[in-house]
N, C-alpha and C positions, 0 to 999 in steps of 0.2 A: 156313077152310082145310080143316078136317077134313071138313066137309060136301061140299066139292068132291071130295076123294079118295074119300069114300064113294059119291057119285053115280057117279064114273067107274068104281069097282070094280063097282058093280051093272051098269052098261052093258057093261063088259068081260065079265061073266058071262053076260049075255044075248046077246052077240055070236055065240056058237056056234049059237044058234037061227036065225040069219038069215045072209044072204050078206054078212057084215060082217067086215072084217079088223082085228084089234087092231094098234095101232102103239105103239112105245115108243122113248124116247130118253133117255139120261143124259149130261149134259155136266158135266165137272169141270174146274176151273181153279185155278191158284195163281199169284199175282202178287207180285213184289218190285219196288218202284220207289223208288229213293233219289234225292232231288233236292237239289242243292247249288248255291249261287251267290249272286248279288247280291240276288235276291228282291224286285225292284221290282214286277214284275207278278204273280208267284205266289211264295208263300213256300217256304222250305226245309222239306221234310218227307219222311217215308218211309211209303209204303203197303206193307203186308205182310198179305195176306189170302187166303182160299180162297173158291171159289164152287162150289156144287152146284146144278144145274138139271135135275131129273128131270121128265119129262112122259110121260103115257100118253094114247092116243086111239083113235078108231075111224075107219077108212076105209070109207065106206058107198057110194062109187062109185069107179071107177079114178082119178078126178081130184079127189075131194072127201073131206075128213076134218075131224074136230073133235078137239081135244086140250086137255089141262089139266095143270097141275102147279104148280111153284113155283121161285123163284130164292132161294137162301140165300147171302148174303154174310156171311162171318165173319172179322173181323180175328184175327190170331194173338195170343191172350191166354189167361190162365187163366180160363176160363169162356166164357159166350156173351152177356154183358151188352150188348156193342155190336154184336152181329149183327143182321141185318135180313132178313126174309123177305117176298118180294113174289110175288103170284099170276101165273100164266100160264094163259090161257084164251082160245081162239081157234078160228075156222073158217078153213080153207085150201083154195083151189082151185088146181090146177096143170094147166093145159092145155098144148097144144103150143107156143103162143106167149103166151097171156095167163095171168096168175096174179093171185090176189087173196087177201088176208088181212083179217080183221076181228076185233077184240078186243084182247087183250094178248099179243103174239107176239114171238118173238126178233128182235132187230135184225139178226142174221146172215142173215135172209131177203133183205136188200138185195143187189142185184147186186154192188156194190162198197162198201167202207168210205168214209164221207164224209171230205172233206178237213178240215184243222184249223180253217178259218174257219167251219165249220158244226158241228163236233163235237170236243170235247176229250177227252184221255186219261182224266181223272178221271171224267167223266160216263160214258164207255164202261165204266169199272169197275163203277159202281153203278146204272146205268140200262140194264140188258141188254135190256129189252123196249120196244117201241113200243106206245103205248096209243091205238089208233085204227083206221086202215085203210090198206092198201097195195095199189096197182094197178101191175102190171108187164107190160111187153111186151118180148119178146126174139126176135130172129131172127139169121140168120147174120152180117149186117152191122151190127147195132147193138142197142141196148136202151133202155128208158125205164122209170124208176121214179118214182112219185109217191105220197107218203104224208102222212097227217095224224097228228100226235103230240099228244095232248091232255095237256098238262103240268100244268094246274091247274084243278080243278073249283071254281067260284066258291063261297065260303063266307065266314063272318064274318071270318076271318083269312087267307084264301087268295084271291089274285087270279086271275081267269080268264086262262088262257094256253094257246095251242096254236100249233104250227108247221104250215105246208104247205110241203113240200120236193119239188123236182123235180130229177131228174138224168137226162140222156140222152147217148148217144154214138153216132156213126155212122162207119163205116169202109167205103170202097169195096171191091169184090171184089178189085181189084188195086191195087197201090201201097202206099205207106207212110203216107199222110196220114190224118188223122182230125179230127173236129170234134165238139164237145159243149158242155155247159154245165150249170151248177147255178143254181137259182133258189129263193128262199125268201120266204114271207110269214110274218111272226112277229107274232101277235096277243097283246098284253099289256094286259089291261083292268083292271077294278076288282074289289075284294071287296065284300061286302055292307056293310062299314064303310068307305065310300068318300069321306068328307068331304074328305080332303086327297090323294086319288088321281086320276090322270088317265090316259087311254088313251095308249099309246105305239104309233105305227105304225112298223113296222120291216120293210124289204125288203132283199134281197141278190140281186145278179145276178153271174154269172161265165161269160160266153161264152169258149170257148177253142178253139184249133186245136193240132194236134200231129203228131208223126211217131213211127212205131213201126218201129225197125230190128231187132227181135228176130230175124227170119228172115234178115237180111242179115249178121249177125255171129256170132261164136262165143259170145256171151252168150245166156243163156236169156231175158232181158228187157232191152230198151233202149228206153225210151219217154220222150219229152220233150213237155210240154204248156205252152202259154203263152197268156195272155189277159188281159182286163180283170177287175177285181174292184171292185165298188162297193156301198156301202150307201146306201139312201134312207130317211131316218128323220125322225120328228117326235114330240116330246113335246107333247101338246096343252096342257100347262100353259103353254108358251111360244108354241105355234102356229107355229113356224118350222121349215121343212124344212132338213135338212142332207144333203149328198151327197158324203161322202168316198169316194175311190176311187184306184186305182192299178194297177200291173202285178203279175201273178202268174205265176210260172214254177215248174214242177214237173218233176223228172227222176228216173227210177228205173232202176237198173242191178242186174241179178241174174245170178249165175253159180253154178250148182249150189246149194250151201247158204249162200252168202254174198250179201249185198245191200247196196246203198247208195241212199238216197233223199234228195234235197235239194229243199226248198220255199222259195221266196223271195217276199216281198211288199214292194213299195216304192211308197209313195204317201201318201194322207191317213190319219188315224187312223180305222180302220174301225169301232171300237166307241166312239163318243164319249160314251155314257152309262154306260159300264161302272162308273165310280166310284160312280154313284148306285144302279144296279140289279143289277150283277154278273150272276151266273148265273141270276137270275130272268128276265132278258131275253135274255141272250146264251148260246148253247151252245158257241161256238167257244173257241179258246185265248185266254187273257187277253192274250197278247203282241200281239194285233191292235189293242190300244189304241195301239201304237207306229206311227210312220210308216215304220219299217223293221223287218222280222222275217225272219230266215233260220233254218231248222231243217235240220240234217243228221243223218240216222239211219244208223248202221252196224249191221247185224244179221246174225246167224248162226243157222241152224236146227241146233241141236246134235243133236237126235234128231227125226226126222220120218218117219212112216209113215201108213198108212191111218187109224189111230185116234188118233194123238197128235202133238203138235208142242211141242217145247221150244225156245224162241227166246231168245237173249241179244241185248240192244240197248244201244248207246251213243247217246244223243240230245244233240246240241249245239244249244242255243237262244240265238241272238244277236238282241237287240232294242236299241233306242236306250238307251244307258247301262245296259245290263243283259246279263248272261250267266248261263245256268242249264245245268247238266250233269245229265242223268238217267242212271242205270245201272239197267237193267231186265232181269229174268228172268221170262219168261211161259210157263207150262205150260198147255196145253189138251188135254183128252181127250174124245172123243165116241164113244159107243157107241149102237147101236140098229138098228132095221130100216127106217128111213126112207131 
């Protein structure tokens, strides 16, 4: 880590000799997340930690730059024993329509946050960076994101694992309708010590349509999306494909500093092997083991400006024979010249 910062400092010093622009960014966050309830799918617990993510870089053309830094997650405690530091190091291209990143780069570069069946709150806390590559296309009527996230480099005690995730959405120039979808290929293979391990093939598809009435009401945002949600999965130990699926409905309402979001899934048990592999295989919320899951988020931006956002949330999670209540307070501050 020290070598990375030393190299970047040397490059920054040399930047003045050439037509190179230094870049910098510092992100600070603090999160309180208290979870109480039945605990069938995820246990009662409290997260309370801070995050510091500084990075410095060099912009060597108007559209291209390199950057490096670190992400420090630190639970609130007497000392730093349970803290964790992870590197950030990447190349970024930002054209008028096409964008590209490669390396270890912030997940905030995605056009939109991923839904709960692809990405859960706890992973968002502690895996801030994507480790791989990201390709993006954006225009007035739509966007497309595709990324590779390398989760596990094969070793004696580490199984090879990576995701390919796609998300796109299109809206006509006029009207309120929209169409989009998510798709994922999840590769979960073997470690070098693989006598009793088998490859798991895991795919997820989510085509959806929706309406956006934001401009037709007094609300700042009123968007409803609905579609199918299906997993196609095989554990090669058994050789049988399973295809659980069902209906997914997501609605968001926002007015000034207040918001409400409701996400409903009804159908087959979307994560059939969660009990065996857990988060090694699945990155979505554990509640999708259930044939019914509804999450209602009520949130308020207590303080929000160009540099910071302090958000309070009440999250109500209803699944089959289970209820969990989250109380969350999330602070994020971003400074820099990007």
